[in-house]
C-alpha positions as CSV (number, residue, x, y, z in Angstrom):
1,M,0.6,10.7,20.6
2,S,-2.7,8.8,20.4
3,R,-4.3,11.7,18.4
4,H,-1.7,11.3,15.7
5,L,-2.3,7.6,15.5
6,F,-6.0,8.1,15.3
7,V,-5.6,10.5,12.4
8,L,-3.3,8.1,10.6
9,V,-5.6,5.2,11.0
10,A,-8.8,7.2,10.3
11,A,-7.3,8.4,7.0
12,L,-6.6,4.9,5.8
13,G,-10.2,3.9,5.1
14,P,-11.0,6.4,2.4
15,V,-7.5,6.5,1.0
16,L,-7.0,2.8,0.6
17,A,-10.4,2.1,-0.8
18,N,-10.1,4.8,-3.5
19,A,-6.5,4.0,-4.3
20,T,-7.5,0.3,-4.9
21,S,-10.4,1.2,-7.1
22,L,-8.3,3.7,-9.1
23,A,-5.5,1.2,-9.5
24,L,-7.8,-1.6,-10.8
25,S,-10.0,0.5,-13.0
26,P,-7.9,0.1,-16.2
27,Y,-8.1,-3.7,-15.8
28,P,-11.8,-4.6,-15.4
29,R,-11.3,-8.3,-16.5
30,S,-8.7,-9.1,-13.9
31,A,-9.9,-6.7,-11.1
32,G,-11.2,-9.5,-8.9
33,T,-8.0,-11.6,-9.1
34,A,-5.9,-8.5,-8.5
35,A,-8.0,-7.4,-5.5
36,S,-7.8,-10.9,-4.0
37,L,-4.0,-10.9,-4.5
38,Q,-3.7,-7.5,-2.9
39,G,-5.8,-8.7,0.1
40,V,-3.5,-11.8,0.6
41,L,-0.4,-9.6,0.4
42,Q,-1.8,-7.1,2.9
43,C,-2.5,-9.9,5.4
44,V,0.9,-11.6,4.9
45,V,2.9,-8.3,5.2
46,S,0.9,-7.0,8.1
47,G,1.2,-10.3,10.0
48,G,5.0,-10.3,9.4
49,V,5.4,-6.7,10.5
50,A,3.2,-7.2,13.6
51,S,5.3,-10.2,14.6
52,V,8.6,-8.4,14.2
53,M,7.2,-5.4,16.1
54,S,6.0,-7.6,19.0
55,L,9.5,-9.1,19.2
56,A,11.1,-5.6,19.1
57,S,8.9,-4.0,21.8
58,H,9.7,-4.7,25.4
59,D,7.6,-1.9,27.0
60,A,5.1,0.8,25.8
61,R,7.8,3.2,24.8
62,S,9.8,0.8,22.6
63,G,6.5,-0.4,21.1
64,G,5.8,3.1,19.8
65,V,9.3,3.4,18.4
66,A,8.9,0.0,16.7
67,M,5.6,1.1,15.1
68,G,7.2,4.3,13.9
69,V,10.1,2.4,12.3
70,A,7.6,0.0,10.7
71,V,5.6,2.9,9.2
72,A,8.7,4.6,7.9
73,A,10.2,1.4,6.5
74,S,6.9,0.7,4.7
75,A,6.8,4.1,3.2
76,V,10.4,3.8,2.0
77,A,9.7,0.3,0.6
78,A,6.7,1.6,-1.4
79,L,8.8,4.5,-2.7
80,V,11.6,2.1,-3.8
81,V,9.1,-0.2,-5.6
82,F,7.5,2.7,-7.3
83,C,10.7,4.4,-8.4
84,S,12.3,1.1,-9.6
85,G,9.7,0.8,-12.3
86,A,8.2,-2.4,-11.0
87,V,4.8,-0.6,-11.0
88,R,3.9,0.6,-14.5
89,L,1.1,3.0,-15.0
90,P,-1.1,2.1,-18.0
91,A,-1.3,4.6,-20.8
92,R,-4.4,6.8,-21.0
93,R,-7.1,5.8,-23.4
94,S,-6.4,8.8,-25.7
95,E,-2.7,7.8,-25.8
96,R,-3.6,4.2,-26.7
97,L,-5.8,5.4,-29.5
98,V,-3.1,7.6,-31.0
99,A,-0.6,4.8,-30.8
100,V,-3.0,2.5,-32.7
101,R,-3.9,5.0,-35.3
102,G,-0.4,6.4,-35.7
């Protein structure tokens, strides 16, 4: 079990750093503000989830279950936010130029 957790946590470093830079690359003027907002949201959400997990876990076995539920719930929440259209991907530069010229 600990090997799987190690792989999950070890993969977060390169994935999150690259995902953040790719998400902010279309907005160079507001990248600093967006990055700081993302950092605040990460701290608030992780603090809340850790608090709920500590209340839900009574022993080592239930702690693992609580963590698995938290990871699955986070993935579902991210999918719901993405599919709801709350996150809009910017148009590519070539598409923006065609829209301006057309």
